[in-house]
C-alpha positions, 0 to 999 in steps of 0.5 A: 163770338162766344155766347153763352146760351147758346150757338150760332153757324153761318154757311151759304147767307143763313145763320142757325142760332142753337140753344144750346143748354139742354141740360137746363131744358134750355131755359131762359137765364139773365144771360139768354134776355142779353145775348139772345138781342144782342146776337140777333142785332148783329146778324142783322147789322152786318147784312151776311145773313139773309134768313135767321133759323132759331132750334134747340138741342135736347128733349124739349126746345125752351123750359121757358123763363129760368128761375134763377132771373128772379133770385137773388135782386132778381127784377128788384135791386136791393134797398129800392122801396118806395113805391113809385120808383119800384114799379116804375123800375120793373115796368122798364124791366118788362118793356126790356125783356119784350124788346128781347123778341122784339128784335126777331120783328125788326131784323131785315132778314126772315126768322124761322123756328124750329121747335121739339119737345116743350115750347113754355112759358117764354118759348111761347112769347119767342116764337110768335114774334118769328116769321114762320114756325115748324115743329115735330110731332111729340111738340107742344105749346104751352102758355105756363104764366097762368098756371104761375100765377101770372101773365105773360108779359112779353109778347105772347098774348099780343102775338098769339091772337094774330097768328090763331083763332082770339078764342083758341088763345083764349082757351090756352091763357086761361087753362094753361093746357099744353097746344100739341104739335098736331092741332097747332098745325091745325089752327095754324101756328106751325106751318108744318110737324114732322117726326124726328128732328132731323127731318125738321131741321132739314126741312127747315135749312131747305127753305131758309135756303130757297129763301136766300135765294132771293132778292134780300131787299126784296125780302125786307120789303116783303117782311116789312110791308106784313109786318104793318099790315098785321097792326094797319088797317088795308088803306094805310098798309096799301098807302105806306106800301105805295111811299115803300116802292116810291123809294125802294123799288129799282130794277137792278135785281129785277132785270137780274132774275129775268137775266138769270132765268134767261142764262139757265142759272140762279140770280146773283143778289147783292147783300144788303148795306152794313149797318153801322151805328151812327154814333 
């Protein structure tokens, strides 16, 4: 399928989604908010990709929400005047925007973000929903909404405190300052900083290949447990782990791992079963 805001390539079980509107700073237009979750969910349903890499083109990763989203009818259709109904509609709109990035967490495969230049506003919402983040030395991250007189509403304030110290999040959110690459690595937002875009993509693809060689069922279960543990107590998470393992652990992949090691070859694992909607 052809997309307006990005291209997707699938090679050796690795899906690479690359933003392709560099002259517009890869801003998030209305089509972006529709295309992105649809693309991620289609990849997840097909079960042919075991890792998803998100990268961009041009000077900046993304400038965040495109102003066109607010223009014209924007977030409120013309003719809507009754306040209660208008606010109910706006709430549903925000939930839909949030769901665009929820798709990253809901995907069974890990999602790796490779950031160059500015990652601004909605970009921070997006990379916070990824499983791991990497950036170039010229990258910076900014909770831009504060500078615009609004509250970040698509995940930054909910996910970022689970990734970096709460005091750092509050300082960034209250001031609207830029977080440079070196500091982002220092506080744990990114795993590694690279000198160039090419070096970053090369390293991230190497990580993606390493992940893709593992059992997709084991990777899916690991991601599921990590996300669950983030939002629940240790005891609840251990209980969920026991239930998951009871149903999902089957020895076939483990036997294949042992056989591959003894035969000095790479293991070969089945893809997850493609998912089709019931109706």
